[in-house]
C-alpha positions, -999 to +999 in steps of 0.1 A: -257-065+114-241-035+134-206-044+149-218-041+185-245-067+177-219-090+163-197-086+194-225-091+219-242-121+203-210-139+196-195-135+231-229-143+245-230-175+226-192-184+232-201-180+272-236-194+275-230-226+254-208-241+280-221-223+312-254-238+328-277-206+319-288-219+285-275-203+253-307-206+234-324-187+259-299-157+258-298-157+219-335-153+220-337-128+247-310-106+239-323-094+205-357-089+221-347-069+252-322-047+231-346-044+201-323-058+178-332-074+143-330-112+145-294-121+136-303-147+109-294-184+102-258-175+089-247-159+118-260-190+141-242-212+120-210-190+126-212-190+162-218-227+164-185-231+145-169-210+168-178-228+200-172-260+184-137-251+175-131-240+211-144-272+226-122-294+203-093-272+208-095-274+244-101-313+247-077-321+217-056-344+236-087-363+252-103-365+220-073-380+202-071-405+230-107-413+227-106-418+189-078-441+191-093-464+216-126-462+199-111-474+167-094-503+189-127-512+202-138-515+166-111-537+157-120-562+187-097-546+215-124-540+238-134-510+259-097-503+268-085-469+278-109-441+267-131-464+245-159-465+270-161-426+270-159-423+234-189-449+231-206-431+259-203-395+241-217-411+209-246-431+225-254-404+250-259-380+217-289-400+205-317-390+224-313-353+218-304-360+180-338-379+178-360-355+198-345-327+179-358-344+146-390-351+159-399-318+178-378-291+161-409-274+146-427-272+180-394-260+197-389-233+172-426-219+172-445-228+203-415-229+230-397-199+220-420-177+245-403-155+271-425-171+299-415-207+288-377-195+290-386-179+323-401-209+339-375-234+325-347-209+337-360-209+372-372-247+374-341-262+361-319-237+380-335-251+412-330-286+401-290-278+393-288-262+428-304-292+446-281-316+427-250-296+432-259-296+471-266-334+472-239-343+450-210-320+464-190-352+477-195-371+446-161-382+433-164-401+400-149-385+369-160-389+333-137-417+328-157-436+353-191-438+337-214-466+333-241-472+305-267-465+331-249-429+334-250-427+297-286-434+293-296-410+321-275-380+309-284-387+272-322-385+282-316-354+302-297-340+275-328-342+253-348-318+275-325-291+264-346-286+235-367-265+256-354-228+256-342-220+290-332-255+302-295-253+293-279-282+277-249-280+298-269-274+327-292-304+324-265-328+317-243-315+346-274-319+369-280-355+357-244-362+362-241-348+398-274-367+408-256-396+396-225-392+420-200-373+392-176-347+408-183-312+398-155-313+374-162-347+362-199-337+353-185-306+335-160-322+316-187-351+304-211-323+295-185-304+275-177-336+256-213-345+249-217-311+234-193-318+203-214-344+181-245-322+192-232-292+181-219-309+150-253-322+142-272-289+150-246-267+130-249-291+102-286-290+102-287-252+101-258-248+075-279-274+050-309-248+056-287-219+049-273-234+016-308-244+004-321-208+012-294-193-012-293-161+011-264-136+005-237-142+030-215-113+046-184-133+051-168-105+075-196-109+099-195-146+100-156-143+104-161-121+133-187-142+148-166-174+146-135-156+159-152-139+191-175-169+200-144-191+198-123-172+220-151-165+244-160-202+245-125-214+252-119-190+280-154-198+293-144-237+295-110-230+311-123-206+338-155-223+345-136-257+354-115-238+381-146-217+394-166-250+402-138-266+421-139-239+446-173-224+445-198-251+429-227-243+408-245-220+431-233-187+415-251-200+383-284-211+400-285-176+417-280-160+384-308-183+368-333-175+395-326-136+390-328-137+352-362-159+356-377-136+380-368-107+358-383-123+327-413-131+347-415-093+360-411-080+322-433-102+302-460-119+327 
């Protein structure tokens, strides 16, 4: 890989993993539009490590509290403190993990079409806009979630297997419809990403080990570093932006991107 490709793809992954605009769609489309060779499995694993590092670092205090209270719940202490949130993140991951196991091959072949990405980008973008408008007065935080919230958001997250949907976008959409604040919806979405990135990265790493392909460690190092930095900055500034402007800038971007893809590939 040339260095410019490393930089662009790592930064794109770092930004789009947490913005509601679909990281998988951008990682598929950028090489296609720029006529670059496929970046390969090892690089995909590296940028997943980078984004995981960023979200764990950003939410380190919350995660420590969640882990402590979750252990307390296992010891019979009940759902005190952040134990409910910890269980919510774990249980909310199950639908997407199960769907990934069942439909991975279909997603990797049939659904990687630019037209599928285009329509998913537009359709779920419109849905995000509606949810943001209707839920703009929602006030619940991630600490006030119910088991119904966990089920609905978890099922919504499974839809993100379709390229163009956006894992963060669909989970925020579901949370906004349920009455979460914009920041609460985003923070719950980011926390939900942690076990899913671990599972996806672990699955890809297993394939990498079994393939016995040669590894360029300098490329992977740059991928991890750049995706981690861009993802951390993305989380920090995204939470500030949505307090003032909501989700509408990202809805507009999705509509423009989807329209462009239809114009190019239809």
